[in-house]
C-alpha positions as CSV (number, residue, x, y, z in Angstrom):
1,M,-12.3,0.2,-42.7
2,P,-14.8,-0.7,-40.0
3,S,-18.6,-0.3,-40.9
4,L,-20.7,2.3,-39.0
5,K,-22.8,-0.4,-37.1
6,E,-19.1,-1.5,-35.7
7,Y,-18.3,2.3,-35.2
8,R,-21.6,2.7,-33.1
9,N,-21.1,-0.4,-31.2
10,R,-17.9,0.6,-30.1
11,I,-18.9,4.1,-29.2
12,A,-21.8,2.7,-27.2
13,S,-19.2,0.2,-25.2
14,V,-16.9,3.0,-24.6
15,K,-19.8,5.2,-22.9
16,S,-20.8,2.4,-20.9
17,T,-17.0,2.2,-19.7
18,R,-17.0,5.7,-19.0
19,K,-20.2,5.4,-16.8
20,I,-18.6,2.7,-14.8
21,T,-15.1,4.6,-14.1
22,S,-17.4,7.8,-13.3
23,A,-19.2,5.9,-10.8
24,M,-16.2,4.3,-9.3
25,K,-14.4,7.3,-9.0
26,M,-17.3,9.1,-7.1
27,V,-17.4,5.9,-4.8
28,A,-13.6,5.9,-4.2
29,A,-14.1,9.8,-3.4
30,S,-16.8,9.3,-0.9
31,K,-14.7,6.5,1.1
32,L,-11.3,8.3,1.0
33,K,-12.5,11.1,3.7
34,K,-13.3,8.6,6.1
35,A,-10.3,6.4,5.1
36,Q,-7.7,9.5,5.1
37,D,-9.0,10.7,8.5
38,A,-8.7,7.3,10.1
39,A,-5.1,7.0,9.0
40,Q,-4.2,10.5,10.0
41,A,-5.6,10.0,13.1
42,S,-3.3,7.0,13.8
43,Q,-0.2,8.6,12.9
44,P,0.3,10.8,16.1
45,Y,-0.4,7.8,18.4
46,A,1.7,5.8,16.5
47,S,4.7,7.9,16.4
48,A,4.6,8.8,20.1
49,M,4.5,5.4,21.3
50,A,7.9,4.8,19.0
51,A,9.4,7.7,20.8
52,M,8.2,6.8,24.4
53,L,10.0,3.3,23.8
54,A,12.8,5.0,22.3
55,R,13.3,6.9,25.5
56,V,12.6,4.0,27.7
57,A,14.9,2.0,25.6
58,E,17.5,4.3,26.6
59,G,17.0,4.0,30.2
60,L,18.2,0.4,30.0
61,T,21.7,0.3,31.6
62,S,22.4,-2.7,29.4
63,T,20.5,-4.2,26.6
64,A,22.0,-7.6,26.7
65,G,19.3,-8.6,29.4
66,G,16.5,-6.8,27.3
67,P,13.2,-8.2,26.1
68,K,13.7,-10.4,23.0
69,L,11.5,-7.9,20.8
70,L,14.0,-5.3,21.7
71,V,17.2,-6.8,21.3
72,G,16.7,-9.8,19.0
73,T,17.8,-13.0,18.7
74,G,21.3,-11.8,18.2
75,S,21.7,-12.8,14.6
76,D,20.0,-11.7,11.4
77,K,19.9,-14.5,9.2
78,I,16.3,-15.0,8.7
79,H,14.2,-12.1,7.7
80,L,10.2,-11.8,8.1
81,L,8.6,-9.2,5.8
82,V,5.2,-8.2,6.3
83,V,3.7,-6.8,3.0
84,V,0.3,-4.9,3.2
85,S,-1.6,-4.5,0.0
86,S,-4.9,-3.8,-1.1
87,D,-7.8,-6.7,-1.7
88,R,-9.1,-5.4,-4.7
89,G,-7.5,-3.8,-8.1
90,L,-8.3,-1.0,-10.2
91,C,-5.9,1.6,-8.4
92,G,-3.4,2.3,-11.1
93,G,0.0,1.4,-9.7
94,F,-0.5,1.4,-6.0
95,N,0.2,-2.5,-5.4
96,G,2.6,-2.7,-8.5
97,N,4.9,-0.2,-7.0
98,L,4.6,-1.8,-3.9
99,V,5.6,-5.5,-5.0
100,R,8.3,-4.0,-7.1
101,F,9.7,-2.3,-3.9
102,A,9.1,-5.6,-2.0
103,R,10.9,-7.8,-4.3
104,L,14.0,-5.5,-4.8
105,R,14.2,-6.0,-0.9
106,I,13.9,-9.9,-0.9
107,E,16.7,-9.9,-3.9
108,K,18.7,-7.5,-1.6
109,L,18.3,-9.7,1.7
110,V,18.8,-12.8,-0.7
111,A,22.1,-11.4,-2.3
112,Q,23.3,-10.4,1.2
113,G,23.1,-14.3,2.2
114,H,19.8,-13.7,4.2
115,E,16.6,-16.2,4.1
116,V,13.7,-14.4,3.5
117,K,10.4,-15.5,4.5
118,L,6.7,-13.6,3.4
119,V,3.5,-12.7,5.2
120,T,0.9,-10.8,2.9
121,V,-1.7,-8.8,3.9
122,G,-4.2,-8.1,1.1
123,R,-4.9,-10.5,-1.8
124,K,-2.9,-8.4,-4.4
125,A,0.5,-9.0,-2.6
126,F,-0.6,-12.6,-2.5
127,D,-1.3,-12.5,-6.0
128,L,1.6,-10.9,-7.3
129,L,4.5,-12.3,-4.9
130,R,3.4,-15.8,-5.1
131,R,4.6,-16.1,-8.8
132,D,8.0,-15.6,-8.0
133,H,8.3,-16.3,-4.3
134,K,5.6,-18.8,-3.5
135,E,7.9,-21.1,-1.5
136,K,8.9,-17.9,0.8
137,I,5.2,-17.3,1.7
138,V,4.2,-18.5,5.1
139,A,1.0,-17.2,5.7
140,S,-1.5,-14.8,4.0
141,F,-4.5,-12.4,5.2
142,K,-6.9,-11.9,2.5
143,D,-10.6,-10.4,2.3
144,I,-10.1,-7.9,5.2
145,G,-13.0,-5.6,4.1
146,K,-13.2,-2.7,6.7
147,V,-10.2,-2.4,8.4
148,G,-10.0,-2.7,12.2
149,F,-7.7,-3.4,15.3
150,A,-8.7,-6.8,15.7
151,N,-7.4,-7.4,12.1
152,A,-4.0,-6.1,12.8
153,A,-3.9,-8.0,16.1
154,E,-4.7,-10.8,14.1
155,V,-1.4,-10.4,11.7
156,S,0.9,-9.7,15.1
157,D,-0.5,-12.4,16.9
158,L,1.0,-14.6,13.9
159,V,4.2,-12.5,14.0
160,F,4.7,-13.2,17.8
161,S,3.9,-17.1,17.6
162,K,6.5,-17.5,14.7
163,F,8.8,-15.4,16.6
164,D,8.6,-17.3,19.8
165,E,9.2,-20.4,17.8
166,N,12.5,-18.8,16.3
167,D,11.2,-18.7,12.8
168,F,12.5,-15.8,12.1
169,D,15.5,-13.0,13.6
170,V,14.2,-9.9,12.1
171,C,11.0,-8.5,10.8
172,S,10.2,-5.6,8.9
173,L,6.7,-4.0,7.6
174,I,6.4,-3.0,3.7
175,Y,3.6,-0.6,3.1
176,N,2.3,2.2,1.3
177,D,2.9,5.5,3.4
178,F,-0.2,7.9,3.1
179,R,1.4,11.3,2.2
180,S,-1.0,13.0,0.4
181,V,-4.0,11.8,-1.8
182,L,-1.5,11.9,-5.0
183,A,1.5,10.5,-3.1
184,Q,1.5,6.9,-1.8
185,V,5.2,5.8,-1.0
186,P,6.4,2.2,-0.5
187,T,8.1,2.1,2.6
188,S,9.8,-0.2,5.1
189,Q,10.0,-0.5,8.6
190,Q,11.8,-2.8,10.9
191,L,9.6,-3.9,13.9
192,I,11.6,-6.7,15.6
193,P,13.8,-6.0,16.9
194,F,12.4,-2.6,17.5
195,S,14.0,0.5,15.8
196,L,12.6,3.8,15.0
197,P,11.2,4.5,11.8
198,E,13.5,6.6,9.4
199,K,11.1,9.7,9.7
200,Q,11.0,9.4,13.3
201,I,14.4,9.5,13.6
202,A,15.1,12.7,11.5
203,A,12.5,14.1,13.6
204,N,14.2,13.5,16.8
205,Q,17.2,14.5,15.6
206,N,15.7,18.1,14.7
207,N,14.2,18.6,18.1
208,A,17.7,17.6,19.5
209,Q,19.3,20.6,17.5
210,E,16.4,23.1,18.2
211,N,16.5,22.1,22.3
212,A,20.1,21.7,23.0
213,A,19.4,21.7,26.9
214,P,20.4,18.7,29.1
215,K,18.0,15.8,29.0
216,I,15.3,15.5,31.8
217,P,15.9,12.1,33.4
218,Y,13.1,9.7,33.9
219,E,12.5,7.6,36.7
220,F,10.4,4.2,35.7
221,E,8.0,2.5,38.0
222,P,8.1,-0.5,37.6
223,D,11.4,-1.0,35.7
224,E,12.4,-0.4,32.5
225,E,12.5,-4.2,31.1
226,K,8.6,-4.8,32.9
227,I,7.6,-1.4,31.0
228,L,9.2,-2.8,27.7
229,E,7.7,-6.4,28.1
230,D,4.2,-5.0,27.9
231,I,4.5,-2.4,25.6
232,L,6.4,-3.6,23.0
233,P,3.9,-6.3,21.9
234,R,1.4,-3.6,21.6
235,N,3.7,-1.2,19.7
236,I,4.1,-3.8,17.0
237,S,0.3,-4.3,16.6
238,V,-0.3,-0.7,16.3
239,Q,2.5,-0.2,13.8
240,I,0.6,-2.6,11.8
241,F,-2.7,-1.0,12.5
242,R,-1.2,2.3,11.2
243,A,0.0,0.4,8.1
244,M,-3.0,-0.9,7.5
245,L,-4.9,2.1,7.6
246,D,-2.5,3.9,5.6
247,S,-2.8,1.4,2.6
248,A,-6.5,1.3,2.8
249,A,-6.7,5.3,2.7
250,G,-3.8,5.2,-0.2
251,E,-5.9,2.4,-1.7
252,Q,-9.0,4.9,-2.0
253,A,-6.9,7.8,-3.3
254,A,-4.9,5.9,-5.8
255,R,-8.2,4.4,-7.2
256,M,-9.7,7.6,-7.2
257,T,-7.0,8.9,-9.6
258,A,-6.8,5.9,-11.7
259,M,-10.7,6.0,-12.2
260,E,-10.7,9.9,-13.3
261,N,-7.8,9.4,-15.7
262,A,-9.6,6.3,-17.0
263,T,-12.8,8.7,-17.4
264,R,-10.9,11.3,-18.9
265,N,-9.5,9.0,-21.6
266,A,-12.6,7.3,-22.5
267,G,-14.0,10.7,-22.9
268,D,-11.0,11.6,-25.4
269,M,-11.6,7.8,-27.0
270,I,-15.3,8.8,-27.8
271,K,-14.2,11.7,-29.6
272,R,-11.8,10.0,-31.7
273,L,-14.3,7.4,-32.6
274,T,-17.3,9.8,-33.1
275,L,-14.7,11.6,-35.7
276,Q,-14.0,8.4,-37.2
277,Y,-17.5,7.5,-37.3
278,N,-18.7,10.7,-39.2
279,R,-15.7,10.3,-41.6
280,A,-17.0,6.9,-42.4
281,R,-20.4,8.1,-42.6
282,Q,-19.7,10.8,-44.9
283,A,-17.5,8.8,-47.2
284,Y,-20.4,6.4,-47.4
285,I,-23.0,8.8,-48.2
286,T,-20.5,10.1,-50.8
287,K,-20.2,6.9,-52.5
288,E,-23.8,6.3,-52.5
289,L,-24.6,9.9,-54.1
290,I,-21.9,8.8,-57.0
291,E,-23.6,5.4,-57.5
292,I,-26.7,6.9,-58.2
293,I,-25.5,9.9,-60.4
294,S,-23.8,7.6,-62.0
295,G,-26.8,5.2,-62.6
296,A,-28.6,8.1,-63.9
297,E,-26.3,9.3,-66.2
298,A,-26.1,5.7,-67.9
299,V,-29.9,5.6,-68.4
């Protein structure tokens, strides 16, 4: 049975931990609002750009001579996965769920006979994926700090250079989609060749059913191919930027939730340890009284 001093030391240690987790929860909550506003503000622009690209691409009479970012290389042998995570931990299953999703994606592609390459954005994705797929990682971005468009442009420039060198055929983005403070869903989005996200496709289908009127024809100046050559690279940078903003907001939300749970668990542990301490103290006092009474009777 532990001594009273050991109980006191452990209670003091858990109380210190509770102070730390409570402070981390408040810091995450203060950062969450700004990160959430940035993530939500980026979504309409990114969705509108993807929808506009889809309309322009529909106007092409033939995709065979379209931009390479739109039509691809004509093969899907080599897949490049851009995995966006956080740099720091202590945010529950935020990074673990994402990496598990990425591993399942890698296993599926390898089972289908594809070659997989990885670009990690965030220290946690690199640390977790290099255990099993170190040879697949071609580049990594760490210690990003405050997310800016320059960070996304750096990642997209690397993707463009790899694509120009024919290092891959298909590029997909894997990140935590920020749905709400309590829900961050691992999501995969194909960037190259251009493809609408699944939720955008569903929204377009719903709009098409609601508006069954004939489509209004568009005239483009200059032609569609020149517009796509300029907008497609910008769209990829925007989509990566949105994913990084979603990841930053999801990280703070997950950390706030995790630290709240840790603070509550620390409080429960303090109650249990205090109860055990009081029982042990009562047992020691009872034992000392028995010894005193026994000694007095012996005299």
